[in-house]
C-alpha positions as CSV (number, residue, x, y, z in Angstrom):
1,X,-14.1,24.0,-24.3
2,X,-11.9,21.3,-25.7
3,X,-13.3,18.1,-27.3
4,X,-13.6,15.1,-25.0
5,X,-12.6,12.6,-27.6
6,X,-11.3,10.0,-25.0
7,X,-13.2,9.5,-21.7
8,X,-12.1,7.4,-18.8
9,X,-15.1,6.4,-16.5
10,X,-14.1,4.9,-13.1
11,X,-16.6,2.1,-12.1
12,X,-16.9,0.6,-8.8
13,X,-19.7,-2.0,-9.4
14,X,-22.2,-0.3,-7.2
15,X,-25.4,1.7,-7.8
16,X,-23.4,4.9,-8.5
17,X,-22.3,3.3,-11.8
18,X,-25.9,3.8,-13.2
19,X,-25.6,7.5,-12.6
20,X,-22.3,7.7,-14.3
21,X,-23.8,5.9,-17.3
22,X,-26.5,8.4,-17.5
23,X,-24.0,11.2,-17.6
24,X,-21.7,9.6,-20.0
25,X,-24.4,9.3,-22.5
26,X,-25.0,13.1,-22.3
27,X,-21.4,13.9,-22.5
28,X,-20.2,11.5,-25.2
29,X,-23.0,12.5,-27.6
30,X,-22.3,16.2,-27.2
31,X,-18.4,16.2,-27.1
32,X,-17.5,14.2,-30.2
33,X,-16.1,11.3,-28.1
34,X,-14.7,8.4,-30.0
35,X,-13.3,6.3,-27.1
36,X,-15.0,5.4,-23.7
37,X,-12.7,3.5,-21.4
38,X,-14.6,1.8,-18.4
39,X,-12.0,1.2,-15.7
40,X,-12.2,-0.7,-12.5
41,X,-9.6,-1.3,-9.9
42,X,-9.8,-4.6,-8.1
43,X,-8.1,-5.0,-4.7
44,X,-4.8,-7.0,-4.8
45,X,-5.6,-10.5,-4.2
46,X,-3.3,-11.9,-1.7
47,X,-3.7,-15.5,-2.2
48,X,-1.2,-18.0,-0.5
49,X,1.1,-19.8,-3.0
50,X,-0.3,-23.1,-1.8
51,X,-3.9,-22.3,-2.6
52,X,-2.9,-20.6,-5.9
53,X,-1.2,-23.8,-6.9
54,X,-4.3,-25.9,-6.5
55,X,-6.6,-23.3,-8.0
56,X,-4.3,-21.4,-10.6
57,X,-7.3,-20.0,-12.4
58,X,-8.9,-18.1,-9.5
59,X,-7.3,-14.6,-10.1
60,X,-8.1,-14.6,-13.8
61,X,-11.7,-15.8,-13.3
62,X,-12.2,-13.1,-10.6
63,X,-11.0,-10.5,-13.1
64,X,-13.1,-11.9,-16.0
65,X,-16.2,-12.0,-13.8
66,X,-15.8,-8.3,-12.9
67,X,-15.2,-7.4,-16.4
68,X,-18.2,-9.2,-17.6
69,X,-20.3,-7.6,-14.9
70,X,-19.4,-4.0,-16.2
71,X,-19.7,-5.0,-19.8
72,X,-23.3,-6.3,-19.3
73,X,-24.3,-3.1,-17.5
74,X,-22.7,-0.9,-20.2
75,X,-24.4,-2.9,-23.0
76,X,-27.7,-2.9,-21.4
77,X,-27.7,0.8,-20.6
78,X,-25.9,2.7,-23.3
79,X,-27.0,3.0,-26.9
80,X,-25.3,0.7,-29.4
81,X,-23.3,3.7,-31.0
82,X,-21.6,4.3,-27.6
83,X,-21.3,0.5,-26.8
84,X,-19.3,0.2,-30.0
85,X,-16.6,2.7,-28.9
86,X,-16.3,1.4,-25.3
87,X,-13.8,-0.9,-23.7
88,X,-13.6,-2.3,-20.1
89,X,-10.3,-2.5,-18.3
90,X,-9.8,-4.3,-14.9
91,X,-6.6,-3.5,-13.1
92,X,-5.3,-5.2,-9.8
93,X,-3.8,-3.0,-7.1
94,X,-3.9,0.6,-5.8
95,X,-6.3,2.6,-8.0
96,X,-4.6,6.0,-8.2
97,X,-1.4,4.8,-9.7
98,X,-3.2,2.5,-12.3
99,X,-5.5,5.3,-13.1
100,X,-2.9,7.9,-13.8
101,X,-0.8,5.6,-15.7
102,X,-3.7,4.5,-17.8
103,X,-4.8,8.2,-18.5
104,X,-1.3,9.2,-19.4
105,X,-0.8,6.2,-21.8
106,X,-4.1,6.7,-23.6
107,X,-4.0,10.5,-23.5
108,X,-7.4,10.8,-21.9
109,X,-9.3,14.1,-22.2
110,X,-11.8,13.5,-19.1
111,X,-11.8,11.4,-16.2
112,X,-15.3,10.6,-14.6
113,X,-15.9,9.1,-11.2
114,X,-18.9,8.7,-8.8
115,X,-19.5,9.6,-5.3
116,X,-21.8,7.7,-3.0
117,X,-24.8,9.3,-1.2
118,X,-23.4,8.2,2.1
119,X,-19.9,9.5,1.3
120,X,-17.5,8.8,4.2
121,X,-14.0,9.9,4.1
122,X,-11.9,12.8,2.9
123,X,-12.1,12.2,-0.9
124,X,-8.6,10.7,-0.9
125,X,-8.8,9.3,-4.4
126,X,-10.6,12.3,-6.0
127,X,-8.1,14.8,-4.5
128,X,-5.2,12.7,-5.7
129,X,-6.6,12.6,-9.1
130,X,-7.5,16.3,-9.1
131,X,-3.9,17.1,-8.1
132,X,-2.1,14.8,-10.5
133,X,-4.3,14.1,-13.6
134,X,-3.4,15.6,-16.7
135,X,-7.1,16.3,-17.7
136,X,-10.3,17.5,-16.2
137,X,-12.0,15.4,-13.4
138,X,-15.7,15.1,-13.2
139,X,-17.1,13.9,-9.9
140,X,-20.7,12.8,-10.1
141,X,-22.7,12.0,-6.9
142,X,-25.0,9.0,-7.0
143,X,-28.5,9.9,-8.1
144,X,-27.6,13.2,-9.8
145,X,-29.7,14.3,-12.8
146,X,-28.0,14.5,-16.1
147,X,-30.1,17.3,-17.5
148,X,-27.8,20.4,-17.3
149,X,-29.6,23.8,-17.0
150,X,-27.6,25.8,-14.5
151,X,-23.8,25.7,-14.3
152,X,-22.1,27.4,-11.3
153,X,-18.6,28.8,-11.7
154,X,-17.0,30.2,-8.5
155,X,-14.7,32.9,-9.9
156,X,-11.8,35.0,-8.6
157,X,-11.0,36.4,-12.1
158,X,-7.7,34.4,-12.3
159,X,-6.4,32.4,-15.2
160,X,-7.8,29.2,-13.6
161,X,-11.3,30.9,-13.4
162,X,-11.0,31.7,-17.1
163,X,-10.5,28.1,-18.0
164,X,-13.5,27.1,-15.9
165,X,-15.7,29.9,-17.4
166,X,-14.7,29.0,-20.9
167,X,-15.6,25.3,-20.1
168,X,-19.0,26.4,-18.9
169,X,-19.6,28.5,-22.0
170,X,-18.5,25.8,-24.1
171,X,-20.9,23.4,-22.6
172,X,-23.8,25.9,-22.7
173,X,-23.3,26.2,-26.5
174,X,-23.1,22.4,-27.2
175,X,-25.8,21.2,-25.0
176,X,-29.3,21.2,-26.7
177,X,-31.2,22.7,-23.7
178,X,-30.9,26.3,-22.6
179,X,-28.3,26.7,-19.9
180,X,-27.7,29.6,-17.6
181,X,-24.1,30.1,-16.4
182,X,-23.8,31.8,-12.9
183,X,-20.4,33.3,-12.1
184,X,-20.1,33.7,-8.4
185,X,-17.4,36.0,-7.0
186,X,-16.6,35.9,-3.3
187,X,-15.1,39.1,-2.0
188,X,-13.7,40.1,1.5
189,X,-13.3,43.2,3.5
190,X,-9.5,43.5,4.3
191,X,-8.5,43.5,8.0
192,X,-7.2,47.1,7.9
193,X,-10.3,48.6,6.4
194,X,-10.8,50.9,9.4
195,X,-7.7,52.9,8.6
196,X,-9.5,54.2,5.6
197,X,-12.0,56.0,7.8
198,X,-14.9,54.0,6.3
199,X,-17.3,51.7,8.2
200,X,-17.2,48.0,7.5
201,X,-20.4,48.3,5.2
202,X,-18.9,51.3,3.4
203,X,-15.6,49.4,2.6
204,X,-17.6,46.3,1.5
205,X,-19.2,48.5,-1.1
206,X,-15.8,49.7,-2.2
207,X,-14.7,46.0,-2.5
208,X,-17.8,45.1,-4.4
209,X,-17.3,48.0,-6.8
210,X,-13.8,46.8,-7.4
211,X,-15.0,43.2,-8.0
212,X,-17.6,44.5,-10.6
213,X,-14.8,46.2,-12.5
214,X,-12.7,43.0,-12.5
215,X,-15.6,41.0,-13.7
216,X,-16.2,43.4,-16.7
217,X,-12.4,43.2,-17.7
218,X,-12.4,39.3,-17.0
219,X,-15.4,38.8,-19.3
220,X,-14.0,41.2,-22.0
221,X,-11.3,38.6,-22.7
222,X,-13.7,35.6,-23.0
223,X,-16.0,35.0,-26.0
224,X,-19.4,34.8,-24.4
225,X,-21.8,36.1,-27.1
226,X,-25.2,34.6,-27.1
227,X,-24.6,33.0,-23.7
228,X,-26.9,33.5,-20.7
229,X,-24.5,34.6,-17.9
230,X,-25.4,35.9,-14.5
231,X,-22.9,37.3,-12.0
232,X,-23.3,37.1,-8.3
233,X,-21.1,38.9,-5.7
234,X,-21.0,37.3,-2.2
235,X,-19.4,39.1,0.8
236,X,-17.4,36.6,2.8
237,X,-17.8,37.1,6.6
238,X,-16.1,34.2,8.1
239,X,-12.8,34.0,6.2
240,X,-13.8,30.9,4.4
241,X,-15.0,31.5,0.8
242,X,-15.8,27.8,0.4
243,X,-18.7,28.2,2.8
244,X,-20.2,31.0,0.7
245,X,-19.8,28.8,-2.4
246,X,-21.5,25.8,-0.8
247,X,-24.3,28.0,0.6
248,X,-24.9,29.5,-2.8
249,X,-24.9,26.2,-4.3
250,X,-27.3,24.7,-1.8
251,X,-29.7,27.7,-2.4
252,X,-29.6,27.9,-6.1
253,X,-29.1,24.1,-6.8
254,X,-26.9,24.2,-9.9
255,X,-26.9,21.0,-12.0
256,X,-22.9,21.3,-12.2
257,X,-20.2,23.3,-10.5
258,X,-17.1,23.9,-12.6
259,X,-13.9,25.1,-10.9
260,X,-10.5,25.7,-12.4
261,X,-7.2,24.7,-10.8
262,X,-3.5,25.1,-11.5
263,X,-1.7,23.2,-14.3
264,X,0.1,20.0,-13.2
265,X,3.7,21.1,-13.0
266,X,6.4,19.9,-10.7
267,X,5.7,22.8,-8.3
268,X,1.9,22.8,-8.4
269,X,1.1,19.1,-8.5
270,X,0.4,19.0,-4.8
271,X,-1.3,22.3,-4.6
272,X,-4.5,22.6,-6.7
273,X,-5.8,25.3,-4.2
274,X,-7.2,24.9,-0.8
275,X,-10.6,26.1,-1.8
276,X,-10.7,23.4,-4.7
277,X,-9.7,20.7,-2.2
278,X,-12.3,21.8,0.4
279,X,-15.1,21.8,-2.2
280,X,-14.0,18.2,-3.3
281,X,-14.2,17.1,0.3
282,X,-17.4,19.0,1.2
283,X,-19.5,18.8,-1.8
284,X,-21.3,15.3,-2.1
285,X,-24.6,16.2,-3.7
286,X,-23.8,18.3,-6.8
287,X,-21.7,17.1,-9.8
288,X,-18.5,19.0,-10.0
289,X,-15.9,19.4,-12.7
290,X,-12.4,20.3,-12.0
291,X,-10.6,21.6,-15.0
292,X,-7.0,22.6,-15.7
293,X,-4.8,23.5,-18.7
294,X,-3.9,20.2,-20.5
295,X,-0.3,19.4,-21.3
296,X,1.4,21.4,-18.5
297,X,2.7,18.3,-16.8
298,X,5.4,17.3,-14.4
299,X,7.0,13.9,-15.1
300,X,4.4,11.2,-14.6
301,X,7.0,9.0,-12.7
302,X,7.6,11.8,-10.2
303,X,3.9,12.2,-9.6
304,X,3.4,8.6,-9.2
305,X,6.0,8.4,-6.6
306,X,4.3,10.9,-4.5
307,X,1.2,8.7,-4.0
């Protein structure tokens, strides 16, 4: 797990901000954070020129009012040590472009954003940031508890899964409370299994045994000494592993889900993985961190143009 020295927190001046502040206090105090940037995107104020001429200060005052609102909330919620390393930024216009530019300019290590209880829509902003940001994205549903004790890592034993598992292990070592990490592997029975002469159930056992071997090899390449790790194997029966991941999460109620996605390169910027995108869209009650290798970037300008 890398240090989170610079954190960007996306505020929307609603109740979800209070949940974000609870999490930022935990994360910043355990990850050697030295900069916290609170960021709010205000809609473009299309004011007629005639009106603006008579009231030239209206835009600046609106921005200052928004900034003070967030500053007051931060100051009244966070300890002084974190307030001292915090800055508030208000930008006018489309949020995705502004966030990506800011993140790139300030070399941000983690982006945090909230999600409302009555979440409506397909997670457009969160998916765009997950695809294009050059750092992990942590999505926190409103009202979530910040006391980590169970981290859920959906795992297919790929390089991306390794990044997610290492992040989970790193958090478990830094956090003062005892944390269990659950690695969930969803395996399937291939369509042509019957040509083997085995039944569906028999071939499912073959696939599970293979997954167990892959898990041992996977974990042999990761330093997990002293960590409490449980592995769970789930048989996918409907050709949609995301359903198995969500069902497992709803049953075990982890405090965080961590998933790994591809590095942000010219060829992968738009393809973080269909499973990851579905999880971002469907999951609206469990905090979720999307992690990727930092530094594998396409040109920022090219990515901005895609938005």
